[in-house]
N, CA and C atoms as a LAMMPS dump frame, in Angstrom:
ITEM: TIMESTEP
0
ITEM: NUMBER OF ATOMS
291
ITEM: BOX BOUNDS ff ff ff
-5.0000000000000000e+02 5.0000000000000000e+02
-5.0000000000000000e+02 5.0000000000000000e+02
-5.0000000000000000e+02 5.0000000000000000e+02
ITEM: ATOMS id mol type element x y z
1 1 1 N 308.313 -108.862 198.409
2 1 2 C 309.667 -108.678 197.397
3 1 3 C 310.758 -109.966 197.841
4 2 1 N 311.263 -110.361 196.926
5 2 2 C 312.35 -111.432 196.939
6 2 3 C 313.664 -110.92 197.151
7 3 1 N 314.541 -111.164 197.808
8 3 2 C 315.841 -110.835 198.065
9 3 3 C 316.701 -111.075 196.915
10 4 1 N 317.681 -110.368 196.748
11 4 2 C 318.59 -110.849 195.565
12 4 3 C 319.232 -112.327 195.43
13 5 1 N 319.467 -112.652 196.761
14 5 2 C 319.872 -114.097 196.892
15 5 3 C 319.052 -114.985 196.93
16 6 1 N 317.734 -114.717 197.024
17 6 2 C 316.716 -115.565 196.647
18 6 3 C 316.491 -115.858 195.155
19 7 1 N 316.619 -114.568 194.576
20 7 2 C 316.529 -114.582 193.022
21 7 3 C 317.557 -115.49 192.427
22 8 1 N 318.843 -115.208 193.066
23 8 2 C 320.254 -115.806 192.827
24 8 3 C 319.93 -117.325 192.832
25 9 1 N 319.499 -117.903 194.006
26 9 2 C 319.138 -119.354 194.218
27 9 3 C 318.316 -119.915 193.118
28 10 1 N 316.969 -119.215 192.913
29 10 2 C 316.526 -119.691 191.681
30 10 3 C 317.046 -119.727 190.383
31 11 1 N 317.73 -118.735 189.994
32 11 2 C 318.846 -119.018 188.986
33 11 3 C 319.787 -120.247 188.932
34 12 1 N 320.325 -120.415 190.212
35 12 2 C 321.489 -121.413 190.119
36 12 3 C 320.669 -122.854 189.851
37 13 1 N 319.354 -122.948 190.665
38 13 2 C 318.808 -124.486 190.669
39 13 3 C 318.286 -124.44 189.307
40 14 1 N 318.086 -123.77 188.461
41 14 2 C 317.469 -124.031 187.246
42 14 3 C 318.525 -124.192 186.196
43 15 1 N 319.873 -124.03 186.293
44 15 2 C 320.949 -124.231 185.555
45 15 3 C 320.728 -125.778 185.225
46 16 1 N 321.429 -126.087 183.993
47 16 2 C 321.206 -127.358 183.761
48 16 3 C 322.291 -128.441 184.429
49 17 1 N 323.342 -127.909 184.918
50 17 2 C 324.327 -128.738 185.727
51 17 3 C 323.847 -128.864 187.177
52 18 1 N 323.125 -127.773 187.633
53 18 2 C 322.785 -127.801 188.977
54 18 3 C 321.501 -128.827 188.794
55 19 1 N 320.558 -128.776 187.942
56 19 2 C 319.245 -129.566 187.669
57 19 3 C 319.739 -131.055 187.828
58 20 1 N 320.985 -131.389 187.271
59 20 2 C 321.393 -132.556 187.136
60 20 3 C 321.981 -133.299 188.537
61 21 1 N 322.569 -132.18 189.043
62 21 2 C 323.157 -132.687 190.658
63 21 3 C 321.813 -132.85 191.462
64 22 1 N 320.924 -132.051 191.459
65 22 2 C 319.957 -131.921 192.313
66 22 3 C 318.626 -133.19 192.055
67 23 1 N 319.006 -133.681 190.917
68 23 2 C 318.084 -134.712 190.716
69 23 3 C 318.843 -136.169 191.239
70 24 1 N 320.077 -135.972 191.468
71 24 2 C 320.763 -137.277 192.176
72 24 3 C 321.025 -137.171 193.537
73 25 1 N 321.1 -135.84 193.819
74 25 2 C 321.414 -135.505 195.349
75 25 3 C 320.51 -134.265 195.814
76 26 1 N 319.179 -134.457 195.936
77 26 2 C 318.18 -133.402 196.433
78 26 3 C 318.376 -132.739 197.51
79 27 1 N 319.138 -133.432 198.352
80 27 2 C 319.419 -132.8 199.768
81 27 3 C 320.495 -131.495 199.546
82 28 1 N 321.241 -131.513 198.395
83 28 2 C 322.172 -130.438 198.084
84 28 3 C 321.248 -129.013 198.259
85 29 1 N 319.951 -129.16 197.916
86 29 2 C 319.173 -128.109 197.774
87 29 3 C 319.17 -127.235 199.239
88 30 1 N 319.026 -128.27 200.349
89 30 2 C 319.016 -127.781 201.516
90 30 3 C 320.276 -126.972 201.97
91 31 1 N 321.215 -127.368 201.473
92 31 2 C 322.703 -126.453 201.604
93 31 3 C 322.347 -125.231 201.117
94 32 1 N 321.833 -125.071 199.789
95 32 2 C 321.798 -124.089 198.993
96 32 3 C 320.714 -123.141 199.674
97 33 1 N 319.795 -123.414 200.048
98 33 2 C 318.658 -122.675 200.85
99 33 3 C 319.074 -122.174 201.817
100 34 1 N 320.006 -122.985 202.568
101 34 2 C 320.671 -122.486 203.807
102 34 3 C 321.547 -121.448 203.882
103 35 1 N 322.573 -121.451 202.721
104 35 2 C 323.151 -120.353 202.23
105 35 3 C 322.442 -119.199 201.966
106 36 1 N 321.246 -119.114 201.232
107 36 2 C 320.715 -118.204 200.589
108 36 3 C 320.041 -117.233 201.873
109 37 1 N 319.657 -118.254 202.854
110 37 2 C 318.911 -117.549 203.931
111 37 3 C 319.662 -116.741 204.968
112 38 1 N 321.077 -116.964 205.231
113 38 2 C 321.94 -116.339 205.957
114 38 3 C 321.945 -114.673 205.537
115 39 1 N 321.763 -114.034 206.716
116 39 2 C 321.829 -112.517 206.618
117 39 3 C 323.212 -111.762 207.244
118 40 1 N 323.959 -112.621 207.997
119 40 2 C 325.022 -111.829 208.652
120 40 3 C 326.494 -112.343 207.833
121 41 1 N 326.948 -111.439 207.326
122 41 2 C 328.085 -111.652 206.607
123 41 3 C 329.413 -111.798 207.498
124 42 1 N 329.403 -111.536 208.822
125 42 2 C 330.44 -111.845 209.481
126 42 3 C 330.898 -113.223 209.81
127 43 1 N 329.861 -114.233 209.573
128 43 2 C 330.235 -115.463 209.683
129 43 3 C 330.335 -116.222 208.453
130 44 1 N 330.324 -115.583 207.244
131 44 2 C 330.347 -115.838 205.934
132 44 3 C 331.531 -116.908 205.711
133 45 1 N 332.812 -116.694 206.045
134 45 2 C 333.761 -117.858 205.822
135 45 3 C 333.756 -119.143 206.84
136 46 1 N 333.215 -119.105 207.895
137 46 2 C 332.975 -120.307 208.864
138 46 3 C 331.899 -120.883 208.042
139 47 1 N 330.807 -120.421 207.726
140 47 2 C 329.85 -121.225 207.181
141 47 3 C 330.014 -121.546 205.837
142 48 1 N 330.824 -120.811 205.068
143 48 2 C 331.365 -121.263 203.628
144 48 3 C 332.023 -122.746 203.796
145 49 1 N 332.847 -122.634 204.766
146 49 2 C 333.813 -123.777 205.053
147 49 3 C 332.904 -124.927 205.45
148 50 1 N 331.97 -124.925 206.329
149 50 2 C 331.068 -125.769 206.708
150 50 3 C 330.221 -126.468 205.721
151 51 1 N 329.631 -125.592 205.006
152 51 2 C 328.71 -125.966 203.917
153 51 3 C 329.677 -126.568 202.861
154 52 1 N 330.788 -126.261 202.473
155 52 2 C 331.652 -126.659 201.564
156 52 3 C 332.018 -128.26 201.93
157 53 1 N 332.274 -128.451 203.158
158 53 2 C 332.692 -129.898 203.717
159 53 3 C 331.194 -130.719 203.69
160 54 1 N 330.06 -130.193 203.85
161 54 2 C 328.974 -130.956 203.633
162 54 3 C 328.581 -131.376 202.32
163 55 1 N 328.815 -130.235 201.59
164 55 2 C 328.719 -130.396 200.044
165 55 3 C 329.635 -131.557 199.464
166 56 1 N 330.852 -131.792 199.9
167 56 2 C 331.714 -132.668 199.607
168 56 3 C 331.374 -134.218 200.026
169 57 1 N 330.424 -134.224 200.731
170 57 2 C 329.904 -135.598 200.964
171 57 3 C 328.649 -136.046 199.982
172 58 1 N 328.303 -135.104 199.386
173 58 2 C 327.405 -135.258 198.322
174 58 3 C 327.632 -135.218 196.833
175 59 1 N 328.774 -134.37 196.557
176 59 2 C 329.277 -134.263 195.209
177 59 3 C 330.803 -134.491 195.321
178 60 1 N 331.323 -134.757 194.159
179 60 2 C 332.958 -134.934 194.039
180 60 3 C 333.124 -136.318 194.52
181 61 1 N 334.401 -136.405 194.894
182 61 2 C 335.08 -137.766 195.078
183 61 3 C 334.352 -138.861 196.066
184 62 1 N 333.541 -138.231 197.101
185 62 2 C 332.788 -138.875 198.187
186 62 3 C 331.42 -139.03 197.835
187 63 1 N 330.938 -138.722 196.411
188 63 2 C 329.483 -138.831 196.305
189 63 3 C 328.933 -140.368 196.441
190 64 1 N 327.651 -140.355 196.74
191 64 2 C 327.246 -141.631 196.658
192 64 3 C 326.794 -142.288 195.346
193 65 1 N 326.326 -141.154 194.543
194 65 2 C 325.897 -141.567 193.062
195 65 3 C 327.158 -141.315 192.127
196 66 1 N 327.446 -142.177 191.405
197 66 2 C 328.642 -142.221 190.543
198 66 3 C 328.579 -140.984 189.662
199 67 1 N 327.346 -140.646 189.303
200 67 2 C 327.25 -139.222 188.465
201 67 3 C 327.988 -138.136 188.877
202 68 1 N 327.934 -138.11 189.997
203 68 2 C 328.245 -136.735 190.845
204 68 3 C 329.521 -136.773 191.49
205 69 1 N 330.377 -137.903 190.888
206 69 2 C 331.869 -137.999 191.42
207 69 3 C 332.864 -137.173 190.46
208 70 1 N 332.491 -135.93 190.245
209 70 2 C 333.244 -135.325 189.515
210 70 3 C 333.701 -133.939 189.936
211 71 1 N 334.84 -133.348 189.523
212 71 2 C 335.155 -132.072 190.202
213 71 3 C 334.343 -131.016 189.606
214 72 1 N 333.401 -131.182 188.386
215 72 2 C 332.807 -130.235 187.813
216 72 3 C 331.463 -130.044 188.99
217 73 1 N 330.932 -131.278 189.296
218 73 2 C 329.913 -130.939 190.029
219 73 3 C 330.325 -130.367 191.561
220 74 1 N 331.384 -131.076 192.19
221 74 2 C 331.77 -130.282 193.204
222 74 3 C 331.947 -128.605 193.148
223 75 1 N 332.68 -128.379 192.016
224 75 2 C 332.758 -127.051 191.7
225 75 3 C 331.694 -126.226 191.788
226 76 1 N 330.539 -126.76 191.155
227 76 2 C 329.06 -126.034 190.756
228 76 3 C 328.522 -125.884 192.088
229 77 1 N 328.582 -126.771 192.884
230 77 2 C 328.054 -126.647 194.359
231 77 3 C 328.698 -125.651 195.315
232 78 1 N 330.035 -125.74 195.087
233 78 2 C 330.871 -125.019 195.948
234 78 3 C 330.676 -123.331 195.393
235 79 1 N 330.681 -123.136 194.211
236 79 2 C 330.59 -121.888 193.632
237 79 3 C 329.094 -121.344 194.044
238 80 1 N 328.063 -122.331 194.137
239 80 2 C 326.935 -121.936 194.318
240 80 3 C 326.757 -121.35 195.903
241 81 1 N 327.261 -122.21 196.604
242 81 2 C 327.362 -121.783 197.994
243 81 3 C 328.069 -120.354 198.308
244 82 1 N 329.224 -120.144 197.523
245 82 2 C 329.793 -118.943 197.587
246 82 3 C 328.94 -117.728 196.872
247 83 1 N 328.405 -118.086 196.015
248 83 2 C 327.537 -117.007 195.384
249 83 3 C 326.204 -116.612 196.33
250 84 1 N 325.883 -117.576 197.042
251 84 2 C 324.551 -117.371 197.788
252 84 3 C 324.755 -116.738 199.323
253 85 1 N 325.924 -117.166 199.758
254 85 2 C 326.229 -116.537 201.149
255 85 3 C 326.248 -114.983 201.072
256 86 1 N 325.753 -114.354 202.076
257 86 2 C 325.89 -113.053 202.126
258 86 3 C 327.131 -112.323 202.262
259 87 1 N 327.249 -111.13 201.404
260 87 2 C 328.619 -110.454 201.28
261 87 3 C 328.445 -109.411 202.243
262 88 1 N 329.475 -108.389 202.467
263 88 2 C 329.139 -107.395 203.358
264 88 3 C 328.217 -106.548 202.638
265 89 1 N 328.212 -106.303 201.281
266 89 2 C 327.402 -105.779 200.592
267 89 3 C 325.955 -105.963 200.807
268 90 1 N 325.489 -107.429 200.8
269 90 2 C 324.215 -107.767 201.047
270 90 3 C 323.783 -107.411 202.227
271 91 1 N 324.704 -107.451 203.104
272 91 2 C 324.3 -107.314 204.725
273 91 3 C 323.835 -105.79 204.962
274 92 1 N 324.763 -104.824 204.258
275 92 2 C 324.603 -103.502 204.254
276 92 3 C 322.976 -103.116 203.7
277 93 1 N 322.754 -103.925 202.657
278 93 2 C 321.752 -103.314 202.015
279 93 3 C 320.33 -104.015 202.651
280 94 1 N 320.524 -105.044 203.175
281 94 2 C 319.298 -105.878 203.898
282 94 3 C 319.168 -104.907 205.279
283 95 1 N 320.247 -104.365 205.997
284 95 2 C 320.069 -103.644 206.971
285 95 3 C 319.448 -102.119 206.899
286 96 1 N 319.765 -101.587 205.621
287 96 2 C 319.093 -100.277 205.396
288 96 3 C 317.823 -100.347 204.931
289 97 1 N 317.37 -101.793 204.582
290 97 2 C 315.951 -101.836 203.864
291 97 3 C 314.654 -101.95 205.121
């Protein structure tokens, strides 16, 4: 059975904006997968800040590819990371399963 966050990851990476990002910066998928695989919500904000910093090197002003140097690309990846990291609710559901 797939977890809610795995299903969420699949939904996110098939969106047109994320497909565009992943086409030009496929390593962003590693950041998203890493976020989706986390199970402990206690480190959520620390992981969020780390992943957001790593994403900033791939999308947004610092992106290597000019098509990704937009705030929309940065916001899409940042929002995806936020949606994929575990919340306290996710952690409680996984512990009771």
